[in-house]
N, C-alpha and C positions, 0 to 999 in steps of 0.2 A: 504494500500500500504506500503510495506516494503522498507526502503531506508537506506542503509549503505554506508559510504564513508570513504575515506582516504583524509586528508586535510593537505597539507604542502605548505606554501607560495602560497595559492590560487589554488594549484593543487588538483584535486580530481577525484576519480573514484567511481561512484554510481552504485549500483545494485538494481534495482527496480523490485519487485515481483519475486525475486529469492529465493529458499530455503535458510533460514538463515544459516544452517550448511555448505553450500558449499561456502559462500561468502568469507571467508578468503583465500581459495585456488584460487578462481577466481580473487580476488584482486591481489594476488601474480602473477598469470598468466598475467594479464594486465600490471602490473608494470615491469615484466620481458621483455615483448614485447616492452614496451616503452623504457626501458633501452637499449635494443639491438639496437634500432634506435637512441639512444642518444637524446631522446625527453625530454627536460627540463621543458617545460610548457605544461600543459594539463588539460582539463576538459572533462571527458567522462561519459556519462550516458549509462548504459546497461539496457535495458528494456525487460523483459520476456513478450511475447505476444502469442496469439493463431495463429494457422495456417491460419485462416480466415483473421486475421488482417495483417499478414505478406504478404499474397497474395494481399491484397488491396494496401499495400505499394509498392510491386513489380509492380503492374499494373500502379499505379499513377506515380511512379518515374523512373521506368526502362522500362516500356511498355512491361513487361513480365507477362503473365497471369498464373503464377504458384507459388507454395509454395517453399520457400527456407529456409534453416536452420537459416540464418542470413542475415541482410542487414545493411550496414553502411553508415552514412552520416557525412561528415566533414562539419560542419556548418560555422565555422569561422576559415579558414586555418591559418591565421597569429597568432592566439592564441591557435591553436590545440584544438578546441572545437568541440566535435562530439557526436552523438547519434548512438547507435548500438542496433538494435532490434533482439531478439533471439526467435525463435519459440519453444515453450515448447514441443508440441507433436512431431514435426519433430526431435528434438534433442533426445528425449527419444527413438524414433524408431531407430535412427542412433546408439545410444549407444548399443542397443541390436544387431543390424546388425554387428557392428564392434567389438563386444565383450568387450566393455568398460563399466565402471560404468557411470552413468549419470553425476556425478561430473567431471570425467575425460573428457568426451565428451564436457561438457560445458567449461572446461579449454582450451581444444584444439580450440574451436570456439571463445573464448574470445581473444586468441592470433590471430586467423584468422581475427577477426573484427578489432583489433588494427592495424594489418598490412595493412588492406584495408585503414584505415584512414591515414596511413603513405605513401600511394600511390601505394602499391602493388596491382596487379590485377590477376585474374585467368580466364580471358575471352578467352585466347588463350593458346596453348600448351607451348610455351616458357616462358611466364610470369607465368603460373600456376606452371611449374616446379621450377622456381626461388622462387616463393612465398611459395610453400609447403616445399621446402628444408629449408628455413628460419624458417617457422612455426614448422616443425618437430624438428629442432635443439633447438629452444626455449623450446618446449614441453619436450624434453628429459632432458634438463638442469633443468627445473622446477622440474621434478620428481626425479632427482638425488639429489635435495636439501631437498625434503619433506620426 
């Protein structure tokens, strides 16, 4: 299991079982999303899992029997501690579908996952529009910096 983190004053972002070469970009994406929400304290684990595993999480916690690209859990809200699970196969397929590199697709979804932890939802049209506007803005800013 590969684990890389950033650690400042007990803040960290871990990427577990992600390709090592994409972790610096993903860490920057997560930190950009956290900064956009003015989040000062955070401990987040991103875990790459299979489609089968993410489907099990969706069934157990969301009562949804399908595969999603990402699922986020804010475990300790007062300390902004959370886990975000990312489907390896689903994200690879989406990258191809949307004409992205896999690294860029993962960066987009890292931002998405952090915004979920911050309270954004995409379960109805109005909230989805708001969330994706924020997500797209962070993503564009991220890639204007790299």
